[in-house]
C-alpha positions in Angstrom: 14.7 -26.4 -22.0 14.5 -27.2 -18.4 11.5 -29.4 -17.6 10.0 -29.3 -14.0 7.0 -30.9 -12.4 4.9 -30.5 -9.3 1.4 -31.0 -8.0 1.0 -27.3 -7.4 2.9 -24.4 -9.0 2.9 -21.0 -7.4 4.1 -18.1 -9.5 5.2 -15.2 -7.3 7.0 -15.1 -3.9 5.1 -12.4 -2.1 3.0 -12.8 1.0 0.1 -14.3 -1.1 2.3 -16.9 -2.7 4.0 -17.7 0.6 0.7 -18.1 2.4 -0.7 -20.4 -0.3 2.4 -22.6 -0.1 2.2 -22.8 3.7 -1.3 -24.1 3.7 -0.7 -26.4 0.8 2.2 -28.0 2.8 -0.3 -28.4 5.7 -2.4 -30.5 3.4 0.6 -32.6 2.2 0.8 -31.3 -1.4 4.1 -30.9 -3.2 4.7 -27.3 -4.1 7.0 -25.5 -6.5 7.3 -21.7 -6.0 8.9 -19.6 -8.7 9.9 -16.1 -8.1 11.5 -13.6 -10.5 13.4 -11.8 -7.8 16.4 -13.0 -5.8 16.3 -15.1 -2.6 17.6 -12.3 -0.3 14.4 -10.3 -1.0 12.0 -13.2 -0.7 8.7 -11.7 0.4 7.9 -9.3 -2.4 6.4 -5.8 -1.8 5.1 -6.9 1.7 8.8 -7.1 2.9 9.1 -3.4 2.1 5.8 -2.4 3.6 4.8 -0.7 6.9 2.9 -3.9 7.8 -0.5 -2.5 8.6 -3.4 -5.0 8.7 -7.1 -4.5 8.9 -9.0 -6.6 11.4 -12.5 -6.5 12.9 -13.2 -7.0 16.6 -9.6 -7.9 17.3 -8.0 -8.5 20.7 -6.2 -5.2 20.4 -9.5 -3.4 19.7 -11.1 -5.1 22.7 -8.2 -4.2 25.0 -8.7 -0.5 24.0 -12.4 -0.7 24.8 -13.6 -0.7 21.1 -16.5 -2.8 20.1 -16.3 -3.4 16.4 -18.5 -5.7 14.4 -18.6 -7.3 11.0 -21.8 -5.5 10.2 -20.3 -2.1 10.9 -17.1 -3.0 9.0 -19.0 -4.2 5.9 -21.1 -1.0 5.9 -17.9 1.1 6.1 -16.3 -1.1 3.4 -19.2 -0.8 0.9 -19.5 3.0 1.6 -15.8 3.6 0.6 -15.9 1.0 -2.2 -18.9 2.5 -4.0 -19.5 -0.8 -5.7 -21.3 -0.9 -9.1 -24.3 -3.1 -9.9 -22.2 -5.6 -11.7 -19.6 -6.1 -8.9 -20.9 -9.5 -7.7 -17.5 -11.0 -7.0 -15.9 -7.9 -5.4 -18.9 -7.6 -3.1 -18.8 -11.3 -2.2 -15.1 -11.0 -1.4 -15.7 -7.9 0.7 -18.3 -9.9 2.8 -15.9 -12.8 3.1 -13.0 -10.6 4.2 -14.8 -8.7 7.0 -16.2 -12.0 8.3 -13.0 -14.0 8.1 -10.1 -11.5 8.6 -9.8 -12.0 12.3 -10.3 -15.8 12.6 -8.5 -16.7 9.4 -5.8 -13.9 9.1 -5.2 -12.4 12.6 -5.1 -15.7 14.5 -3.2 -17.4 11.7 -0.4 -14.9 11.6 -0.4 -14.9 15.4 0.2 -18.6 15.4 3.2 -18.0 13.2 4.7 -15.5 15.7 3.5 -12.2 14.3 2.7 -9.6 16.9 1.0 -6.2 16.7 1.7 -2.8 18.3 -0.8 -2.1 21.1 -2.2 1.2 19.7 -4.2 0.8 16.4 -3.9 3.5 13.7 -7.1 5.2 12.5 -6.8 5.9 8.8 -9.2 6.4 5.9 -11.9 7.8 8.2 -13.7 9.2 5.3 -14.8 12.7 4.3 -17.8 13.1 2.0 -18.0 9.3 1.8 -17.9 7.6 5.3 -14.9 5.3 5.8 -13.5 3.6 8.9 -15.9 4.2 11.8 -13.1 3.3 14.3 -9.5 2.3 14.2 -8.7 -1.0 12.4 -5.2 -0.5 11.1 -3.1 -2.9 13.2 0.7 -2.3 12.8 2.9 -5.4 12.8 5.7 -5.0 15.4 8.7 -5.3 13.1 6.9 -3.9 10.0 6.2 -6.0 6.8 9.7 -7.3 7.1 8.9 -9.2 10.3 5.7 -10.5 8.7 7.6 -11.9 5.7 10.4 -13.3 7.8 8.1 -15.2 10.2 6.1 -16.8 7.3 9.2 -17.6 5.4 10.7 -19.3 8.5 7.5 -21.3 8.9 7.9 -22.4 5.3 11.5 -23.5 5.7 10.9 -25.3 9.0 7.6 -26.9 8.0 7.2 -30.6 8.7 6.6 -31.1 5.0 9.4 -28.7 3.9 10.8 -31.6 1.8 7.8 -31.2 -0.5 8.6 -27.6 -1.2 10.9 -26.4 -3.9 11.9 -22.7 -4.2 13.4 -21.3 -7.4 14.4 -17.7 -7.7 15.4 -15.6 -10.8 12.8 -17.3 -12.9 10.7 -15.1 -15.1 7.4 -16.7 -16.1 6.0 -15.4 -19.4 3.1 -17.6 -20.5 0.7 -20.2 -19.3 0.6 -23.7 -20.8 -2.6 -25.7 -21.4 -3.8 -29.1 -22.6 -7.2 -30.7 -22.9 -8.9 -27.4 -21.9 -6.9 -27.1 -18.6 -4.0 -24.9 -17.5 -1.2 -27.3 -16.7 1.8 -25.1 -16.1 3.9 -22.2 -17.3 6.8 -21.4 -19.6 9.5 -18.8 -19.0 13.2 -18.0 -18.8 15.8 -18.2 -16.1 17.0 -14.6 -15.8 20.7 -15.2 -15.2 21.4 -17.9 -17.7 18.8 -17.1 -20.3 17.8 -20.8 -20.3 14.1 -21.4 -21.0 12.1 -23.6 -18.8 8.7 -25.3 -18.5 6.8 -26.3 -15.4 3.9 -28.8 -15.5 1.5 -28.9 -12.6 -2.0 -30.0 -11.8 -2.8 -26.6 -10.3 -1.2 -23.2 -11.2 -1.5 -20.2 -8.8 -0.8 -16.7 -10.1 0.6 -14.6 -7.2 2.7 -12.1 -9.1 1.3 -8.8 -7.7 -0.5 -6.1 -9.7 0.4 -3.8 -12.6 1.6 -0.7 -10.8 5.2 -1.5 -11.0 4.9 -0.6 -14.7 4.4 3.1 -15.2 3.4 2.4 -18.8 0.6 0.2 -17.5 -0.4 2.7 -14.9 -0.7 5.4 -17.5 -2.6 3.2 -19.9 -5.2 2.4 -17.2 -5.3 5.8 -15.5 -8.7 6.4 -14.0 -11.0 8.9 -15.8 -11.6 10.8 -12.5 -8.0 11.8 -12.5 -7.8 13.3 -16.0 -4.6 12.9 -17.9 -1.7 11.1 -16.1 0.8 13.5 -14.5 4.0 14.2 -16.4 6.0 12.7 -13.6 4.8 9.6 -11.6 7.1 7.9 -9.1 7.2 4.2 -8.7 6.4 2.9 -5.2 5.4 -0.6 -6.3 7.4 -3.8 -6.8 9.7 -3.5 -9.8 8.4 -6.8 -11.2 4.7 -6.1 -10.7 4.4 -5.3 -14.4 1.3 -7.1 -15.5 3.1 -9.8 -17.5 1.0 -12.6 -15.9 -2.2 -10.6 -16.2 -1.7 -10.6 -20.0 -0.9 -14.3 -19.9 -4.1 -15.0 -18.0 -6.1 -12.9 -20.5 -4.5 -14.8 -23.3 -5.8 -18.0 -21.7 -9.3 -16.6 -21.5 -9.3 -15.1 -18.0 -11.2 -12.0 -17.2 -9.3 -8.9 -16.2 -11.4 -6.2 -14.5 -11.2 -2.8 -12.9 -7.6 -2.2 -13.9 -8.3 1.5 -13.7 -8.9 1.2 -9.9 -5.5 1.9 -8.2 -4.3 2.9 -4.8 -1.8 5.6 -5.5 -0.4 8.1 -3.1 -0.3 11.9 -3.2 2.9 12.6 -1.3 5.8 10.8 -3.1 9.4 12.0 -3.1 12.4 10.6 -5.0 14.2 7.9 -3.1 17.7 9.2 -2.0 19.3 5.9 -3.1 17.1 4.6 -5.9 17.0 0.9 -6.7 14.8 1.1 -9.8 13.8 3.8 -12.3 11.7 6.6 -10.9 11.9 5.0 -7.4 9.6 6.9 -5.1 9.1 7.0 -1.3 5.6 7.6 0.0 5.6 10.1 2.8 3.0 10.0 5.6 2.1 13.7 5.0 2.4 15.9 8.0 -1.0 17.1 8.9 0.2 20.4 10.4 1.9 21.3 7.1 0.2 23.5 4.5 -0.5 21.7 1.3 0.0 24.0 -1.7 -0.3 23.5 -5.5 2.5 24.0 -8.0 2.1 27.8 -7.8 2.2 27.9 -4.0 -1.6 28.4 -3.5 -3.3 26.5 -0.8 -5.3 23.6 -2.4 -9.0 23.8 -1.5 -11.7 24.6 -0.8 -11.3 21.5 1.3 -7.7 21.5 2.6 -5.7 18.3 2.0 -5.2 16.4 5.2 -4.1 12.8 5.3 -5.9 10.0 7.1 -9.4 10.7 5.7 -9.5 9.8 2.0 -6.3 9.0 0.3 -7.9 8.9 -3.1 -9.4 12.4 -2.8 -5.9 13.7 -2.2 -4.7 12.2 -5.5 -7.9 13.5 -7.2 -7.4 17.1 -6.1 -3.8 17.2 -7.0 -4.4 15.7 -10.4 -7.1 18.4 -11.0 -4.3 21.1 -10.9 -2.7 22.4 -14.0 0.5 20.7 -13.0 -0.1 17.5 -11.0 2.5 17.8 -8.3 2.3 19.7 -5.0 4.3 21.3 -2.2 4.0 21.0 1.6 5.3 23.9 3.6 6.2 23.3 7.3 9.0 23.9 9.8 11.4 21.6 11.6 9.3 21.2 14.7 6.4 19.9 12.6 8.7 17.6 10.7 10.2 16.1 13.8 6.8 15.4 15.3 4.8 14.4 12.2 7.0 13.5 9.2 7.1 9.8 8.4 7.8 7.5 5.4 5.6 4.5 4.7 7.5 1.2 4.7 10.1 -0.8 6.6 13.2 0.9 5.2 12.8 4.3 6.9 11.3 3.0 10.2 14.3 1.2 11.6 13.2 1.4 15.3 9.9 -0.4 14.5 11.5 -2.8 11.9 14.2 -3.8 14.2 11.9 -3.9 17.3 13.9 -1.4 19.3 11.4 -0.2 21.9 13.5 2.5 23.4 14.5 4.0 20.1 10.8 4.0 19.0 9.8 5.8 22.2 12.6 8.3 21.8 11.4 9.2 18.3 7.9 9.6 19.6 8.8 11.8 22.5 11.7 13.8 21.1 11.1 13.7 17.4 12.5 11.6 14.6 15.7 13.5 14.1 17.4 10.7 12.1 14.6 10.7 9.5 14.3 14.4 9.2 18.1 14.8 8.8 18.3 11.9 6.3 15.6 13.4 4.0 16.6 17.1 4.3 20.2 16.2 3.5 19.8 13.5 0.9 16.4 13.7 -0.8 16.3 16.1 -3.8 12.7 17.2 -3.1 13.4 18.9 0.3 14.5 22.5 0.6 15.2 24.3 3.9 15.4 28.1 4.6 15.1 30.6 7.4 12.6 32.9 5.7 9.7 32.6 3.3 11.4 34.6 0.5 14.5 32.4 0.8 12.3 29.3 0.9 10.3 30.2 -2.3 13.6 31.1 -4.1 14.8 27.5 -3.3 11.5 26.0 -4.3 11.8 27.7 -7.7 15.4 26.7 -8.1 14.5 23.1 -7.4 11.8 23.1 -10.0 13.8 25.1 -12.5 11.4 27.9 -13.1 9.5 30.7 -11.3 6.2 29.0 -10.9 6.0 29.3 -7.1 4.6 32.7 -6.2 6.0 34.3 -3.1 2.8 36.3 -2.7 0.6 33.1 -2.7 2.8 31.3 -0.2 3.1 34.3 2.1 -0.7 34.8 2.1 -1.4 31.1 2.8 1.1 30.9 5.7 0.2 34.2 7.3 -3.6 33.5 7.1 -3.0 30.1 8.7 -0.8 31.4 11.5 -3.1 34.3 12.2 -6.0 31.8 12.6 -4.0 29.8 15.2 -3.1 33.1 17.0 -6.8 33.8 17.6 -7.0 30.8 20.0 -8.7 27.5 19.9 -12.3 28.8 20.2 -11.9 31.0 17.1 -9.9 28.7 14.8 -12.3 28.9 11.8 -10.2 26.8 9.5 -11.1 23.3 8.3 -7.5 21.9 8.6 -7.3 23.1 12.2 -10.7 21.6 13.0 -9.5 18.3 11.6 -6.3 18.5 13.7 -8.5 19.2 16.8 -10.6 16.1 15.9 -7.6 13.9 15.2 -6.0 14.9 18.6 -9.0 13.3 20.4 -7.6 9.9 19.6 -4.4 9.0 21.4 -3.0 7.1 18.5 -2.9 10.4 16.6 -2.2 12.8 19.4 1.3 11.4 20.1 2.3 12.1 16.5 0.5 15.4 16.0 1.5 19.0 16.9 -0.8 21.1 19.0 -1.8 23.8 16.5 1.7 24.7 15.4 2.3 27.9 13.5 4.5 27.8 10.4 6.4 31.0 11.0 7.6 30.4 14.5 11.1 31.5 15.5 11.4 28.6 17.9 10.5 26.0 15.3 12.8 27.0 12.4 14.1 26.4 9.9 11.3 26.4 7.4 10.9 23.5 5.0 9.2 22.8 1.7 8.7 19.3 0.2 7.9 18.8 -3.5 5.6 15.9 -3.8 4.6 13.7 -6.7 1.9 11.1 -7.3 3.4 7.7 -6.5 2.1 4.5 -8.0 1.6 1.8 -5.4 -1.1 -0.9 -5.6 -3.6 -2.3 -8.1 -7.2 -2.5 -6.8 -8.4 -4.3 -9.9 -7.0 -7.5 -11.5 -7.8 -11.1 -12.4 -11.4 -12.0 -11.6 -11.8 -14.9 -9.2 -14.7 -16.7 -7.4 -14.8 -17.4 -3.7 -12.4 -20.4 -4.2 -9.8 -18.1 -5.8 -10.4 -19.9 -9.2 -9.8 -17.7 -12.2 -13.0 -16.9 -14.1 -13.4 -16.6 -17.9 -15.2 -13.8 -19.6 -18.3 -15.9 -19.4 -17.9 -16.3 -15.7 -16.8 -19.9 -15.7 -13.8 -21.2 -13.7 -10.8 -22.0 -15.9 -9.7 -25.5 -14.9 -6.4 -25.7 -13.1 -5.9 -21.9 -12.7 -6.0 -19.7 -9.5 -5.1 -16.2 -8.7 -4.4 -14.7 -5.3 -3.4 -11.4 -3.7 -2.9 -8.2 -5.7 -2.9 -10.2 -8.9 -6.6 -10.9 -8.2 -7.3 -7.4 -7.1 -6.9 -8.9 -3.6 -9.9 -11.1 -4.4 -12.6 -11.2 -7.0 -10.9 -8.8 -9.3 -11.5 -5.7 -7.2 -12.6 -6.4 -3.6 -11.9 -2.8 -2.5 -14.0 -1.1 -5.2 -13.0 2.5 -5.7 -11.2 3.0 -2.4 -9.5 0.9 0.2 -9.9 1.1 4.0 -6.1 0.4 4.3 -4.6 -2.7 5.9 -6.8 -4.8 3.6 -3.9 -5.4 1.2 -1.7 -7.7 3.3 -4.8 -9.2 4.8 -6.3 -9.8 1.4 -3.1 -11.5 0.2 -3.3 -13.9 3.2 -7.0 -14.6 3.0 -7.1 -15.2 -0.8 -4.0 -17.4 -0.5 -5.5 -19.5 2.2 -8.7 -19.9 0.3 -6.9 -21.0 -2.9 -4.9 -23.6 -0.9 -8.1 -25.0 0.7 -9.8 -25.2 -2.7 -6.8 -27.0 -4.2 -6.5 -29.4 -1.3 -10.2 -30.2 -1.6 -9.9 -31.0 -5.3 -10.1 -34.7 -6.0 
């Protein structure tokens, strides 16, 4: 049994754990950070992410002439969250986030060398429930990989780096306690199988959510979505499996809102999977027609991304079979198709300005070719009958009806042919609205027909629900202290980031305004570090 000791123990090497460690080093504390993964992927799920962050009244917003406010942001947040009457701590954390995200997150990462793209993305605008009133999704230049690299570099070159110990390949399995206080953890070193114990005055859980375990996802599937789909893809971290959630519950901690999840509707199988059921989350092309498993257009409200991600999942799960198809052509794919995350956005990840501008202006040929040639969920054809034949061959049955697909495509194309003033179709109205904002216009076709000889070949994408983030988790107070079922802090125990539902056990409520995930990791980590530093 290895025996280790530190003033502060952090379990989990994602952005939340890294942030907590950085601020603790600032206060002169000795820190031991344990991570189950290997050193080369230090940074957790954030390293793989697109790197979008939600800020209020940021310098980028001001440069674009936007005047945001914490009052407006909190109104939008609470509208989307639909908090319940008992959501005291989630509401408190929401208020804290919108008031503190710019001074305590934006300016903090900026000091560590993180920079943002000049145009802000406008996502989660809301449909029947109002969402973001204006753009707030700030993209890190370099994606989440740059965010992770900059903060890790700050850790390694910190003036107090001698007080930091990093140990990888360590699987923590349970919490230790004595005299009514959590004083460490017990686990196993993955490679050697040697057990270990760590004793510390303060223990911080930063192990992510539960969505890396599809068994946990199915167990806590939200009632609004009916039964879990037969096939769910995994877009979360492979070690975000809820092990530490159960350990916290065993120590008397309160787990809450585990059925609140931020899953995605447009997942496809990773061409080179690194884990079971490995999924990629597409940024769904808005000019594509979104069809159900039979090839019928999903409605009455068409599915268009950027308004309410949760509603997309809900409507697909309401179908007899909970997967879907998007039908488009190569021109639409070149202009609009994208994959969320660092891996499939190399020009942004590697900060190649000219390559990024080339993809914007001429279309992302590399990505379209990569997916059509190597992803099993893409089929390509010259005609609709040929396309439907390939869709059915991919699925292994005759469920897609040529009549339904033809009717949907021809009706949509005929509506476009009538001209802008007569486009009586909700999807086209939304495209017209989206094109008013320059951040969307550059990545959006101008009323593109599906059957267009100049835009061929046709393309169909089979899409699955993809597990991503946990919106619920370990309940914490505004010092990131883990709370018991009776609402009292458990001495010596803290939770940050996704493990804590990004703060309070569910700061987002039912839906997220996007970009609040990375920001929530950083803010909750900084709050935990301050609370620990202030402890006598």
